[in-house]
C-alpha positions, 0 to 999 in steps of 0.5 A: 539297889533295885535294878531290872538288869539281867546282864543282857545289855543290847539295845533294840534298834527299832524300839530303843529298849534294852533286850534284857531289861527294857530300859533306854540307853539314857535310863540305863546311864542315869539309873544311879542318879534316880531315887528309889521311887523313880526306879520303882515307877520305871520298873512298873512299865518295863514288862510292857516295853519288853513285849514291844522289843524285837526278839530276833538276833540283830546279827548273824550268830556263829551257828547261823553262819555255819548252817548257811555254809553247810547248805551252800556246799 
């Protein structure tokens, strides 16, 4: 089955698009019910969507936390 999923399933709070594939949560949920033509049409717009996704971590990573702790000492 044709899919843009790259197993980075997290939704950007600002755009509502998945960081990995560019789909909305509703589109991801309905993907199995789409026809091949519907999937292709959606996949055509995903590259443009991904340019709008904020590509910064939404939460503090372990590495960031440790660096912050080192700098605080």
